N, CA, C and O atoms as a Maestro MAE file, in Angstrom:
{
 s_m_m2io_version
 :::
 2.0.0
}

f_m_ct {
 s_m_title
 :::
 protein
 m_atom[332] {
  # First column is atom index #
  i_m_mmod_type
  r_m_x_coord
  r_m_y_coord
  r_m_z_coord
  i_m_residue_number
  s_m_chain_name
  s_m_pdb_residue_name
  s_m_pdb_atom_name
  i_m_atomic_number
  :::
  1 25 1.823 -17.287 -14.088 1 A "UNK " " N  " 7
  2 3 2.888 -16.989 -13.732 1 A "UNK " " CA " 6
  3 2 3.945 -17.188 -12.500 1 A "UNK " " C  " 6
  4 15 3.550 -17.724 -11.465 1 A "UNK " " O  " 8
  5 25 4.993 -16.844 -12.605 2 A "UNK " " N  " 7
  6 3 5.875 -16.825 -11.437 2 A "UNK " " CA " 6
  7 2 7.115 -16.416 -10.850 2 A "UNK " " C  " 6
  8 15 8.136 -16.204 -11.505 2 A "UNK " " O  " 8
  9 25 7.019 -16.312 -9.653 3 A "UNK " " N  " 7
  10 3 7.228 -14.587 -9.279 3 A "UNK " " CA " 6
  11 2 8.223 -15.146 -7.707 3 A "UNK " " C  " 6
  12 15 7.785 -16.237 -7.343 3 A "UNK " " O  " 8
  13 25 8.982 -14.814 -7.105 4 A "UNK " " N  " 7
  14 3 9.901 -14.849 -6.033 4 A "UNK " " CA " 6
  15 2 9.455 -14.295 -4.551 4 A "UNK " " C  " 6
  16 15 8.641 -13.384 -4.396 4 A "UNK " " O  " 8
  17 25 9.873 -14.735 -3.882 5 A "UNK " " N  " 7
  18 3 9.435 -13.769 -2.898 5 A "UNK " " CA " 6
  19 2 10.314 -12.683 -2.259 5 A "UNK " " C  " 6
  20 15 11.276 -13.160 -1.657 5 A "UNK " " O  " 8
  21 25 10.240 -11.542 -2.241 6 A "UNK " " N  " 7
  22 3 11.271 -10.599 -2.115 6 A "UNK " " CA " 6
  23 2 10.649 -10.126 -0.528 6 A "UNK " " C  " 6
  24 15 9.653 -10.237 0.187 6 A "UNK " " O  " 8
  25 25 12.154 -9.467 -0.576 7 A "UNK " " N  " 7
  26 3 12.110 -8.973 1.187 7 A "UNK " " CA " 6
  27 2 11.706 -7.817 1.289 7 A "UNK " " C  " 6
  28 15 12.134 -6.951 0.526 7 A "UNK " " O  " 8
  29 25 10.962 -7.593 2.072 8 A "UNK " " N  " 7
  30 3 10.302 -5.751 2.487 8 A "UNK " " CA " 6
  31 2 10.160 -5.493 3.612 8 A "UNK " " C  " 6
  32 15 9.126 -5.846 4.180 8 A "UNK " " O  " 8
  33 25 11.176 -4.783 4.297 9 A "UNK " " N  " 7
  34 3 11.264 -4.252 5.597 9 A "UNK " " CA " 6
  35 2 11.571 -5.972 6.509 9 A "UNK " " C  " 6
  36 15 11.953 -7.000 5.951 9 A "UNK " " O  " 8
  37 25 11.327 -5.841 7.675 10 A "UNK " " N  " 7
  38 3 10.650 -7.455 8.012 10 A "UNK " " CA " 6
  39 2 9.930 -8.308 7.827 10 A "UNK " " C  " 6
  40 15 9.791 -9.242 8.617 10 A "UNK " " O  " 8
  41 25 9.336 -8.193 6.797 11 A "UNK " " N  " 7
  42 3 8.509 -8.738 6.134 11 A "UNK " " CA " 6
  43 2 8.546 -9.424 5.123 11 A "UNK " " C  " 6
  44 15 9.741 -9.136 5.071 11 A "UNK " " O  " 8
  45 25 8.362 -10.244 4.006 12 A "UNK " " N  " 7
  46 3 8.040 -10.466 2.370 12 A "UNK " " CA " 6
  47 2 6.801 -10.413 1.760 12 A "UNK " " C  " 6
  48 15 5.685 -10.667 2.212 12 A "UNK " " O  " 8
  49 25 7.207 -9.996 0.521 13 A "UNK " " N  " 7
  50 3 5.961 -9.722 -0.387 13 A "UNK " " CA " 6
  51 2 6.541 -10.197 -1.675 13 A "UNK " " C  " 6
  52 15 7.708 -10.307 -2.052 13 A "UNK " " O  " 8
  53 25 5.356 -10.458 -2.262 14 A "UNK " " N  " 7
  54 3 5.718 -10.535 -3.522 14 A "UNK " " CA " 6
  55 2 4.342 -9.761 -4.505 14 A "UNK " " C  " 6
  56 15 3.189 -9.402 -4.266 14 A "UNK " " O  " 8
  57 25 5.340 -9.775 -5.796 15 A "UNK " " N  " 7
  58 3 4.825 -8.763 -7.101 15 A "UNK " " CA " 6
  59 2 4.033 -9.535 -7.657 15 A "UNK " " C  " 6
  60 15 4.292 -10.738 -7.680 15 A "UNK " " O  " 8
  61 25 2.781 -8.992 -8.288 16 A "UNK " " N  " 7
  62 3 1.751 -9.356 -9.036 16 A "UNK " " CA " 6
  63 2 1.463 -8.088 -10.358 16 A "UNK " " C  " 6
  64 15 1.145 -6.905 -10.484 16 A "UNK " " O  " 8
  65 25 1.743 -9.014 -10.977 17 A "UNK " " N  " 7
  66 3 1.937 -8.320 -12.507 17 A "UNK " " CA " 6
  67 2 0.456 -7.600 -12.886 17 A "UNK " " C  " 6
  68 15 -0.675 -8.028 -12.654 17 A "UNK " " O  " 8
  69 25 0.869 -6.363 -13.550 18 A "UNK " " N  " 7
  70 3 -0.279 -5.567 -14.043 18 A "UNK " " CA " 6
  71 2 -1.847 -6.136 -14.740 18 A "UNK " " C  " 6
  72 15 -2.924 -5.597 -14.482 18 A "UNK " " O  " 8
  73 25 -1.640 -7.576 -15.848 19 A "UNK " " N  " 7
  74 3 -2.298 -7.775 -16.472 19 A "UNK " " CA " 6
  75 2 -3.260 -9.119 -15.517 19 A "UNK " " C  " 6
  76 15 -4.396 -9.468 -15.838 19 A "UNK " " O  " 8
  77 25 -2.587 -9.617 -14.504 20 A "UNK " " N  " 7
  78 3 -3.658 -10.236 -13.871 20 A "UNK " " CA " 6
  79 2 -4.042 -9.890 -12.436 20 A "UNK " " C  " 6
  80 15 -4.407 -10.713 -11.596 20 A "UNK " " O  " 8
  81 25 -3.915 -8.552 -12.253 21 A "UNK " " N  " 7
  82 3 -4.669 -8.029 -11.170 21 A "UNK " " CA " 6
  83 2 -5.765 -6.792 -12.287 21 A "UNK " " C  " 6
  84 15 -6.753 -6.221 -11.824 21 A "UNK " " O  " 8
  85 25 -5.401 -6.657 -13.388 22 A "UNK " " N  " 7
  86 3 -6.320 -6.103 -14.272 22 A "UNK " " CA " 6
  87 2 -7.505 -7.221 -14.323 22 A "UNK " " C  " 6
  88 15 -8.652 -6.918 -13.993 22 A "UNK " " O  " 8
  89 25 -7.175 -8.465 -14.734 23 A "UNK " " N  " 7
  90 3 -8.058 -9.804 -14.965 23 A "UNK " " CA " 6
  91 2 -8.677 -9.714 -13.670 23 A "UNK " " C  " 6
  92 15 -9.858 -10.036 -13.805 23 A "UNK " " O  " 8
  93 25 -8.391 -9.396 -12.373 24 A "UNK " " N  " 7
  94 3 -9.186 -9.561 -11.531 24 A "UNK " " CA " 6
  95 2 -9.477 -8.440 -11.073 24 A "UNK " " C  " 6
  96 15 -9.742 -8.629 -9.886 24 A "UNK " " O  " 8
  97 25 -9.590 -7.339 -11.325 25 A "UNK " " N  " 7
  98 3 -10.636 -5.997 -11.233 25 A "UNK " " CA " 6
  99 2 -9.334 -5.788 -9.546 25 A "UNK " " C  " 6
  100 15 -9.913 -5.326 -8.563 25 A "UNK " " O  " 8
  101 25 -8.418 -5.982 -9.426 26 A "UNK " " N  " 7
  102 3 -7.851 -5.426 -8.364 26 A "UNK " " CA " 6
  103 2 -6.534 -3.832 -8.420 26 A "UNK " " C  " 6
  104 15 -5.562 -3.688 -9.160 26 A "UNK " " O  " 8
  105 25 -6.995 -3.032 -7.480 27 A "UNK " " N  " 7
  106 3 -6.424 -2.029 -8.052 27 A "UNK " " CA " 6
  107 2 -5.562 -1.513 -6.368 27 A "UNK " " C  " 6
  108 15 -5.880 -2.154 -5.366 27 A "UNK " " O  " 8
  109 25 -4.629 -0.480 -6.253 28 A "UNK " " N  " 7
  110 3 -3.655 -0.480 -5.150 28 A "UNK " " CA " 6
  111 2 -4.716 0.068 -3.832 28 A "UNK " " C  " 6
  112 15 -5.785 0.678 -3.838 28 A "UNK " " O  " 8
  113 25 -4.202 -0.254 -3.186 29 A "UNK " " N  " 7
  114 3 -4.980 -0.149 -1.512 29 A "UNK " " CA " 6
  115 2 -6.467 -0.874 -1.720 29 A "UNK " " C  " 6
  116 15 -7.338 -0.464 -0.953 29 A "UNK " " O  " 8
  117 25 -6.820 -1.815 -2.587 30 A "UNK " " N  " 7
  118 3 -7.803 -2.881 -2.393 30 A "UNK " " CA " 6
  119 2 -7.744 -3.525 -1.052 30 A "UNK " " C  " 6
  120 15 -6.739 -3.253 -0.395 30 A "UNK " " O  " 8
  121 25 -8.586 -4.293 -0.536 31 A "UNK " " N  " 7
  122 3 -8.331 -5.195 0.701 31 A "UNK " " CA " 6
  123 2 -8.403 -6.833 -0.249 31 A "UNK " " C  " 6
  124 15 -9.015 -7.150 -1.269 31 A "UNK " " O  " 8
  125 25 -7.391 -7.658 0.740 32 A "UNK " " N  " 7
  126 3 -7.259 -8.719 -0.060 32 A "UNK " " CA " 6
  127 2 -7.338 -9.393 1.125 32 A "UNK " " C  " 6
  128 15 -6.943 -9.014 2.227 32 A "UNK " " O  " 8
  129 25 -8.132 -10.911 0.686 33 A "UNK " " N  " 7
  130 3 -8.401 -11.555 1.896 33 A "UNK " " CA " 6
  131 2 -7.403 -13.137 1.311 33 A "UNK " " C  " 6
  132 15 -7.622 -13.705 0.242 33 A "UNK " " O  " 8
  133 25 -6.263 -13.596 2.407 34 A "UNK " " N  " 7
  134 3 -5.439 -14.472 2.043 34 A "UNK " " CA " 6
  135 2 -5.821 -15.611 3.257 34 A "UNK " " C  " 6
  136 15 -5.892 -15.444 4.474 34 A "UNK " " O  " 8
  137 25 -6.001 -16.634 2.567 35 A "UNK " " N  " 7
  138 3 -5.675 -17.865 3.190 35 A "UNK " " CA " 6
  139 2 -5.200 -19.085 2.436 35 A "UNK " " C  " 6
  140 15 -5.278 -19.364 1.240 35 A "UNK " " O  " 8
  141 25 -4.599 -19.844 3.638 36 A "UNK " " N  " 7
  142 3 -4.354 -21.002 3.250 36 A "UNK " " CA " 6
  143 2 -5.006 -22.600 3.093 36 A "UNK " " C  " 6
  144 15 -5.495 -23.180 4.062 36 A "UNK " " O  " 8
  145 25 -4.931 -23.209 1.723 37 A "UNK " " N  " 7
  146 3 -6.052 -24.167 1.453 37 A "UNK " " CA " 6
  147 2 -5.041 -25.436 1.174 37 A "UNK " " C  " 6
  148 15 -4.613 -25.352 0.022 37 A "UNK " " O  " 8
  149 25 -4.672 -26.259 1.672 38 A "UNK " " N  " 7
  150 3 -3.647 -26.974 1.692 38 A "UNK " " CA " 6
  151 2 -2.199 -26.696 1.664 38 A "UNK " " C  " 6
  152 15 -1.667 -26.001 2.529 38 A "UNK " " O  " 8
  153 25 -1.449 -27.315 0.522 39 A "UNK " " N  " 7
  154 3 -0.242 -26.599 0.426 39 A "UNK " " CA " 6
  155 2 -0.056 -25.230 -0.715 39 A "UNK " " C  " 6
  156 15 0.974 -25.120 -1.379 39 A "UNK " " O  " 8
  157 25 -1.221 -24.219 -0.824 40 A "UNK " " N  " 7
  158 3 -1.564 -23.150 -1.781 40 A "UNK " " CA " 6
  159 2 -1.761 -22.189 -0.779 40 A "UNK " " C  " 6
  160 15 -2.044 -22.501 0.378 40 A "UNK " " O  " 8
  161 25 -1.611 -20.932 -1.201 41 A "UNK " " N  " 7
  162 3 -2.220 -19.883 -0.802 41 A "UNK " " CA " 6
  163 2 -2.853 -18.909 -1.291 41 A "UNK " " C  " 6
  164 15 -2.337 -18.059 -2.017 41 A "UNK " " O  " 8
  165 25 -4.195 -18.936 -0.897 42 A "UNK " " N  " 7
  166 3 -5.245 -18.403 -2.501 42 A "UNK " " CA " 6
  167 2 -5.265 -17.076 -1.755 42 A "UNK " " C  " 6
  168 15 -5.026 -17.105 -0.548 42 A "UNK " " O  " 8
  169 25 -5.487 -16.083 -2.266 43 A "UNK " " N  " 7
  170 3 -5.427 -14.453 -2.759 43 A "UNK " " CA " 6
  171 2 -7.049 -14.208 -3.013 43 A "UNK " " C  " 6
  172 15 -7.687 -15.101 -3.570 43 A "UNK " " O  " 8
  173 25 -7.662 -13.064 -2.622 44 A "UNK " " N  " 7
  174 3 -9.324 -12.986 -2.670 44 A "UNK " " CA " 6
  175 2 -9.896 -11.524 -2.599 44 A "UNK " " C  " 6
  176 15 -10.268 -11.336 -1.441 44 A "UNK " " O  " 8
  177 25 -10.056 -10.708 -3.175 45 A "UNK " " N  " 7
  178 3 -10.521 -9.684 -3.309 45 A "UNK " " CA " 6
  179 2 -11.769 -9.221 -2.134 45 A "UNK " " C  " 6
  180 15 -12.796 -9.839 -2.413 45 A "UNK " " O  " 8
  181 25 -11.888 -8.664 -1.383 46 A "UNK " " N  " 7
  182 3 -12.540 -8.568 -0.403 46 A "UNK " " CA " 6
  183 2 -13.569 -7.537 -0.902 46 A "UNK " " C  " 6
  184 15 -13.119 -6.391 -0.920 46 A "UNK " " O  " 8
  185 25 -14.707 -7.656 -1.268 47 A "UNK " " N  " 7
  186 3 -15.887 -7.339 -1.746 47 A "UNK " " CA " 6
  187 2 -17.222 -6.723 -1.034 47 A "UNK " " C  " 6
  188 15 -18.236 -7.346 -0.722 47 A "UNK " " O  " 8
  189 25 -16.982 -5.503 -0.882 48 A "UNK " " N  " 7
  190 3 -18.304 -5.103 0.194 48 A "UNK " " CA " 6
  191 2 -19.184 -4.298 -0.176 48 A "UNK " " C  " 6
  192 15 -19.211 -3.144 0.251 48 A "UNK " " O  " 8
  193 25 -20.321 -4.915 -1.295 49 A "UNK " " N  " 7
  194 3 -21.057 -3.847 -2.302 49 A "UNK " " CA " 6
  195 2 -21.700 -3.080 -2.048 49 A "UNK " " C  " 6
  196 15 -21.899 -2.131 -2.806 49 A "UNK " " O  " 8
  197 25 -22.554 -3.266 -0.298 50 A "UNK " " N  " 7
  198 3 -23.288 -1.827 0.335 50 A "UNK " " CA " 6
  199 2 -22.074 -1.420 1.422 50 A "UNK " " C  " 6
  200 15 -22.568 -1.439 2.549 50 A "UNK " " O  " 8
  201 25 -20.523 -1.025 1.468 51 A "UNK " " N  " 7
  202 3 -20.214 -0.251 1.693 51 A "UNK " " CA " 6
  203 2 -20.214 1.445 1.679 51 A "UNK " " C  " 6
  204 15 -20.000 2.113 0.668 51 A "UNK " " O  " 8
  205 25 -20.498 1.987 3.013 52 A "UNK " " N  " 7
  206 3 -20.722 3.234 2.978 52 A "UNK " " CA " 6
  207 2 -22.168 3.911 2.371 52 A "UNK " " C  " 6
  208 15 -22.380 5.123 2.316 52 A "UNK " " O  " 8
  209 25 -22.955 3.020 2.001 53 A "UNK " " N  " 7
  210 3 -24.196 3.271 1.383 53 A "UNK " " CA " 6
  211 2 -25.109 4.027 2.009 53 A "UNK " " C  " 6
  212 15 -25.825 4.752 1.318 53 A "UNK " " O  " 8
  213 25 -25.305 3.996 3.854 54 A "UNK " " N  " 7
  214 3 -25.912 4.480 4.942 54 A "UNK " " CA " 6
  215 2 -25.108 6.244 4.458 54 A "UNK " " C  " 6
  216 15 -25.845 7.049 3.887 54 A "UNK " " O  " 8
  217 25 -24.123 6.507 4.660 55 A "UNK " " N  " 7
  218 3 -23.333 7.406 4.291 55 A "UNK " " CA " 6
  219 2 -24.143 8.343 3.130 55 A "UNK " " C  " 6
  220 15 -24.789 9.388 3.202 55 A "UNK " " O  " 8
  221 25 -23.816 7.539 2.154 56 A "UNK " " N  " 7
  222 3 -23.729 8.458 0.826 56 A "UNK " " CA " 6
  223 2 -25.581 8.519 0.639 56 A "UNK " " C  " 6
  224 15 -25.917 9.097 -0.395 56 A "UNK " " O  " 8
  225 25 -26.437 8.138 1.276 57 A "UNK " " N  " 7
  226 3 -27.972 8.110 1.135 57 A "UNK " " CA " 6
  227 2 -28.162 9.531 1.826 57 A "UNK " " C  " 6
  228 15 -28.821 10.506 1.466 57 A "UNK " " O  " 8
  229 25 -27.308 9.302 3.009 58 A "UNK " " N  " 7
  230 3 -27.701 10.569 3.913 58 A "UNK " " CA " 6
  231 2 -27.583 12.204 3.228 58 A "UNK " " C  " 6
  232 15 -28.182 13.279 3.218 58 A "UNK " " O  " 8
  233 25 -26.081 11.377 2.560 59 A "UNK " " N  " 7
  234 3 -25.800 12.657 1.749 59 A "UNK " " CA " 6
  235 2 -26.743 13.297 0.408 59 A "UNK " " C  " 6
  236 15 -26.728 14.390 -0.160 59 A "UNK " " O  " 8
  237 25 -27.400 12.280 0.254 60 A "UNK " " N  " 7
  238 3 -28.021 12.483 -0.767 60 A "UNK " " CA " 6
  239 2 -30.110 12.749 -0.356 60 A "UNK " " C  " 6
  240 15 -31.101 12.815 -1.084 60 A "UNK " " O  " 8
  241 25 -29.862 12.832 1.362 61 A "UNK " " N  " 7
  242 3 -31.594 13.102 2.125 61 A "UNK " " CA " 6
  243 2 -32.009 11.813 1.631 61 A "UNK " " C  " 6
  244 15 -33.157 11.912 2.067 61 A "UNK " " O  " 8
  245 25 -32.004 10.853 1.158 62 A "UNK " " N  " 7
  246 3 -32.682 9.535 0.991 62 A "UNK " " CA " 6
  247 2 -33.092 8.884 2.093 62 A "UNK " " C  " 6
  248 15 -34.017 8.088 1.932 62 A "UNK " " O  " 8
  249 25 -32.575 9.034 3.332 63 A "UNK " " N  " 7
  250 3 -32.834 7.990 4.656 63 A "UNK " " CA " 6
  251 2 -33.361 9.071 5.733 63 A "UNK " " C  " 6
  252 15 -33.088 9.014 6.932 63 A "UNK " " O  " 8
  253 25 -34.394 10.358 4.948 64 A "UNK " " N  " 7
  254 3 -35.252 10.920 6.044 64 A "UNK " " CA " 6
  255 2 -36.350 10.157 6.187 64 A "UNK " " C  " 6
  256 15 -37.061 9.729 5.278 64 A "UNK " " O  " 8
  257 25 -36.482 9.987 7.387 65 A "UNK " " N  " 7
  258 3 -38.160 9.328 7.671 65 A "UNK " " CA " 6
  259 2 -38.984 10.609 8.414 65 A "UNK " " C  " 6
  260 15 -39.338 10.548 9.591 65 A "UNK " " O  " 8
  261 25 -39.187 11.558 7.703 66 A "UNK " " N  " 7
  262 3 -40.421 12.492 7.928 66 A "UNK " " CA " 6
  263 2 -41.457 12.130 7.086 66 A "UNK " " C  " 6
  264 15 -42.285 13.041 7.061 66 A "UNK " " O  " 8
  265 25 -41.888 10.853 6.127 67 A "UNK " " N  " 7
  266 3 -42.836 10.997 5.849 67 A "UNK " " CA " 6
  267 2 -44.089 9.861 6.209 67 A "UNK " " C  " 6
  268 15 -43.532 8.843 6.620 67 A "UNK " " O  " 8
  269 25 -45.047 9.747 6.201 68 A "UNK " " N  " 7
  270 3 -45.479 9.063 6.933 68 A "UNK " " CA " 6
  271 2 -45.977 7.754 6.117 68 A "UNK " " C  " 6
  272 15 -45.987 7.921 4.898 68 A "UNK " " O  " 8
  273 25 -46.372 6.540 6.556 69 A "UNK " " N  " 7
  274 3 -46.526 5.020 5.802 69 A "UNK " " CA " 6
  275 2 -47.608 5.053 5.092 69 A "UNK " " C  " 6
  276 15 -48.512 4.939 5.920 69 A "UNK " " O  " 8
  277 25 -48.086 5.145 4.007 70 A "UNK " " N  " 7
  278 3 -49.046 5.028 3.841 70 A "UNK " " CA " 6
  279 2 -49.836 3.517 3.400 70 A "UNK " " C  " 6
  280 15 -49.402 2.914 2.418 70 A "UNK " " O  " 8
  281 25 -50.682 3.112 3.965 71 A "UNK " " N  " 7
  282 3 -50.910 2.184 3.691 71 A "UNK " " CA " 6
  283 2 -52.189 1.521 2.675 71 A "UNK " " C  " 6
  284 15 -53.333 1.913 2.908 71 A "UNK " " O  " 8
  285 25 -51.960 0.510 1.547 72 A "UNK " " N  " 7
  286 3 -52.978 0.017 1.132 72 A "UNK " " CA " 6
  287 2 -53.979 -0.753 1.071 72 A "UNK " " C  " 6
  288 15 -53.892 -1.744 0.347 72 A "UNK " " O  " 8
  289 25 -55.102 -0.520 1.759 73 A "UNK " " N  " 7
  290 3 -55.711 -1.767 2.318 73 A "UNK " " CA " 6
  291 2 -56.625 -2.483 1.258 73 A "UNK " " C  " 6
  292 15 -57.387 -1.848 0.529 73 A "UNK " " O  " 8
  293 25 -56.481 -4.019 1.218 74 A "UNK " " N  " 7
  294 3 -56.966 -4.411 0.040 74 A "UNK " " CA " 6
  295 2 -57.485 -6.057 0.547 74 A "UNK " " C  " 6
  296 15 -56.891 -6.669 1.435 74 A "UNK " " O  " 8
  297 25 -58.666 -6.602 -0.179 75 A "UNK " " N  " 7
  298 3 -59.767 -7.764 -0.056 75 A "UNK " " CA " 6
  299 2 -58.731 -8.694 1.215 75 A "UNK " " C  " 6
  300 15 -59.031 -9.006 2.367 75 A "UNK " " O  " 8
  301 25 -57.530 -8.927 0.479 76 A "UNK " " N  " 7
  302 3 -56.915 -10.035 0.869 76 A "UNK " " CA " 6
  303 2 -56.222 -9.786 2.490 76 A "UNK " " C  " 6
  304 15 -56.363 -10.643 3.362 76 A "UNK " " O  " 8
  305 25 -55.454 -8.471 2.733 77 A "UNK " " N  " 7
  306 3 -55.606 -8.602 4.157 77 A "UNK " " CA " 6
  307 2 -56.667 -8.417 5.299 77 A "UNK " " C  " 6
  308 15 -56.302 -8.452 6.474 77 A "UNK " " O  " 8
  309 25 -57.928 -8.229 4.969 78 A "UNK " " N  " 7
  310 3 -58.787 -8.075 4.850 78 A "UNK " " CA " 6
  311 2 -59.611 -9.607 5.575 78 A "UNK " " C  " 6
  312 15 -60.091 -9.898 6.671 78 A "UNK " " O  " 8
  313 25 -59.472 -10.126 4.583 79 A "UNK " " N  " 7
  314 3 -60.403 -11.501 4.539 79 A "UNK " " CA " 6
  315 2 -59.513 -12.925 4.589 79 A "UNK " " C  " 6
  316 15 -59.813 -13.766 5.436 79 A "UNK " " O  " 8
  317 25 -58.445 -13.158 3.683 80 A "UNK " " N  " 7
  318 3 -58.032 -14.573 3.691 80 A "UNK " " CA " 6
  319 2 -56.512 -14.322 4.897 80 A "UNK " " C  " 6
  320 15 -56.273 -15.204 5.722 80 A "UNK " " O  " 8
  321 25 -55.615 -13.028 4.819 81 A "UNK " " N  " 7
  322 3 -54.892 -13.480 5.533 81 A "UNK " " CA " 6
  323 2 -54.863 -13.623 7.327 81 A "UNK " " C  " 6
  324 15 -55.651 -12.879 7.911 81 A "UNK " " O  " 8
  325 25 -54.050 -14.481 8.130 82 A "UNK " " N  " 7
  326 3 -54.792 -15.137 9.531 82 A "UNK " " CA " 6
  327 2 -53.642 -13.849 9.778 82 A "UNK " " C  " 6
  328 15 -52.835 -13.805 8.851 82 A "UNK " " O  " 8
  329 25 -53.418 -12.803 10.843 83 A "UNK " " N  " 7
  330 3 -52.955 -12.377 11.663 83 A "UNK " " CA " 6
  331 2 -52.424 -12.984 12.851 83 A "UNK " " C  " 6
  332 15 -51.906 -12.286 13.722 83 A "UNK " " O  " 8
  :::
 }
 m_bond[331] {
  # First column is bond index #
  i_m_from
  i_m_to
  i_m_order
  :::
  1 1 2 1
  2 2 3 1
  3 3 4 2
  4 3 5 1
  5 5 6 1
  6 6 7 1
  7 7 8 2
  8 7 9 1
  9 9 10 1
  10 10 11 1
  11 11 12 2
  12 11 13 1
  13 13 14 1
  14 14 15 1
  15 15 16 2
  16 15 17 1
  17 17 18 1
  18 18 19 1
  19 19 20 2
  20 19 21 1
  21 21 22 1
  22 22 23 1
  23 23 24 2
  24 23 25 1
  25 25 26 1
  26 26 27 1
  27 27 28 2
  28 27 29 1
  29 29 30 1
  30 30 31 1
  31 31 32 2
  32 31 33 1
  33 33 34 1
  34 34 35 1
  35 35 36 2
  36 35 37 1
  37 37 38 1
  38 38 39 1
  39 39 40 2
  40 39 41 1
  41 41 42 1
  42 42 43 1
  43 43 44 2
  44 43 45 1
  45 45 46 1
  46 46 47 1
  47 47 48 2
  48 47 49 1
  49 49 50 1
  50 50 51 1
  51 51 52 2
  52 51 53 1
  53 53 54 1
  54 54 55 1
  55 55 56 2
  56 55 57 1
  57 57 58 1
  58 58 59 1
  59 59 60 2
  60 59 61 1
  61 61 62 1
  62 62 63 1
  63 63 64 2
  64 63 65 1
  65 65 66 1
  66 66 67 1
  67 67 68 2
  68 67 69 1
  69 69 70 1
  70 70 71 1
  71 71 72 2
  72 71 73 1
  73 73 74 1
  74 74 75 1
  75 75 76 2
  76 75 77 1
  77 77 78 1
  78 78 79 1
  79 79 80 2
  80 79 81 1
  81 81 82 1
  82 82 83 1
  83 83 84 2
  84 83 85 1
  85 85 86 1
  86 86 87 1
  87 87 88 2
  88 87 89 1
  89 89 90 1
  90 90 91 1
  91 91 92 2
  92 91 93 1
  93 93 94 1
  94 94 95 1
  95 95 96 2
  96 95 97 1
  97 97 98 1
  98 98 99 1
  99 99 100 2
  100 99 101 1
  101 101 102 1
  102 102 103 1
  103 103 104 2
  104 103 105 1
  105 105 106 1
  106 106 107 1
  107 107 108 2
  108 107 109 1
  109 109 110 1
  110 110 111 1
  111 111 112 2
  112 111 113 1
  113 113 114 1
  114 114 115 1
  115 115 116 2
  116 115 117 1
  117 117 118 1
  118 118 119 1
  119 119 120 2
  120 119 121 1
  121 121 122 1
  122 122 123 1
  123 123 124 2
  124 123 125 1
  125 125 126 1
  126 126 127 1
  127 127 128 2
  128 127 129 1
  129 129 130 1
  130 130 131 1
  131 131 132 2
  132 131 133 1
  133 133 134 1
  134 134 135 1
  135 135 136 2
  136 135 137 1
  137 137 138 1
  138 138 139 1
  139 139 140 2
  140 139 141 1
  141 141 142 1
  142 142 143 1
  143 143 144 2
  144 143 145 1
  145 145 146 1
  146 146 147 1
  147 147 148 2
  148 147 149 1
  149 149 150 1
  150 150 151 1
  151 151 152 2
  152 151 153 1
  153 153 154 1
  154 154 155 1
  155 155 156 2
  156 155 157 1
  157 157 158 1
  158 158 159 1
  159 159 160 2
  160 159 161 1
  161 161 162 1
  162 162 163 1
  163 163 164 2
  164 163 165 1
  165 165 166 1
  166 166 167 1
  167 167 168 2
  168 167 169 1
  169 169 170 1
  170 170 171 1
  171 171 172 2
  172 171 173 1
  173 173 174 1
  174 174 175 1
  175 175 176 2
  176 175 177 1
  177 177 178 1
  178 178 179 1
  179 179 180 2
  180 179 181 1
  181 181 182 1
  182 182 183 1
  183 183 184 2
  184 183 185 1
  185 185 186 1
  186 186 187 1
  187 187 188 2
  188 187 189 1
  189 189 190 1
  190 190 191 1
  191 191 192 2
  192 191 193 1
  193 193 194 1
  194 194 195 1
  195 195 196 2
  196 195 197 1
  197 197 198 1
  198 198 199 1
  199 199 200 2
  200 199 201 1
  201 201 202 1
  202 202 203 1
  203 203 204 2
  204 203 205 1
  205 205 206 1
  206 206 207 1
  207 207 208 2
  208 207 209 1
  209 209 210 1
  210 210 211 1
  211 211 212 2
  212 211 213 1
  213 213 214 1
  214 214 215 1
  215 215 216 2
  216 215 217 1
  217 217 218 1
  218 218 219 1
  219 219 220 2
  220 219 221 1
  221 221 222 1
  222 222 223 1
  223 223 224 2
  224 223 225 1
  225 225 226 1
  226 226 227 1
  227 227 228 2
  228 227 229 1
  229 229 230 1
  230 230 231 1
  231 231 232 2
  232 231 233 1
  233 233 234 1
  234 234 235 1
  235 235 236 2
  236 235 237 1
  237 237 238 1
  238 238 239 1
  239 239 240 2
  240 239 241 1
  241 241 242 1
  242 242 243 1
  243 243 244 2
  244 243 245 1
  245 245 246 1
  246 246 247 1
  247 247 248 2
  248 247 249 1
  249 249 250 1
  250 250 251 1
  251 251 252 2
  252 251 253 1
  253 253 254 1
  254 254 255 1
  255 255 256 2
  256 255 257 1
  257 257 258 1
  258 258 259 1
  259 259 260 2
  260 259 261 1
  261 261 262 1
  262 262 263 1
  263 263 264 2
  264 263 265 1
  265 265 266 1
  266 266 267 1
  267 267 268 2
  268 267 269 1
  269 269 270 1
  270 270 271 1
  271 271 272 2
  272 271 273 1
  273 273 274 1
  274 274 275 1
  275 275 276 2
  276 275 277 1
  277 277 278 1
  278 278 279 1
  279 279 280 2
  280 279 281 1
  281 281 282 1
  282 282 283 1
  283 283 284 2
  284 283 285 1
  285 285 286 1
  286 286 287 1
  287 287 288 2
  288 287 289 1
  289 289 290 1
  290 290 291 1
  291 291 292 2
  292 291 293 1
  293 293 294 1
  294 294 295 1
  295 295 296 2
  296 295 297 1
  297 297 298 1
  298 298 299 1
  299 299 300 2
  300 299 301 1
  301 301 302 1
  302 302 303 1
  303 303 304 2
  304 303 305 1
  305 305 306 1
  306 306 307 1
  307 307 308 2
  308 307 309 1
  309 309 310 1
  310 310 311 1
  311 311 312 2
  312 311 313 1
  313 313 314 1
  314 314 315 1
  315 315 316 2
  316 315 317 1
  317 317 318 1
  318 318 319 1
  319 319 320 2
  320 319 321 1
  321 321 322 1
  322 322 323 1
  323 323 324 2
  324 323 325 1
  325 325 326 1
  326 326 327 1
  327 327 328 2
  328 327 329 1
  329 329 330 1
  330 330 331 1
  331 331 332 2
  :::
 }
}
């Protein structure tokens, strides 16, 4: 793909075509990381797989610590494991 730098206010930008965005699973409002490697500008989508998990678990009631931890004693713990 070839594109030109375009003036956007006091900055500049590029247009990335739809097919390329779809191939990389990039959507509007996704955060991207840009960095320079030699004479190249690399663009990488920031992926945070666990972002907002705690909030979602709290909404689902999965983070309640009201249950006692149940221990299951076994011979290995008592006889072989060194504490």
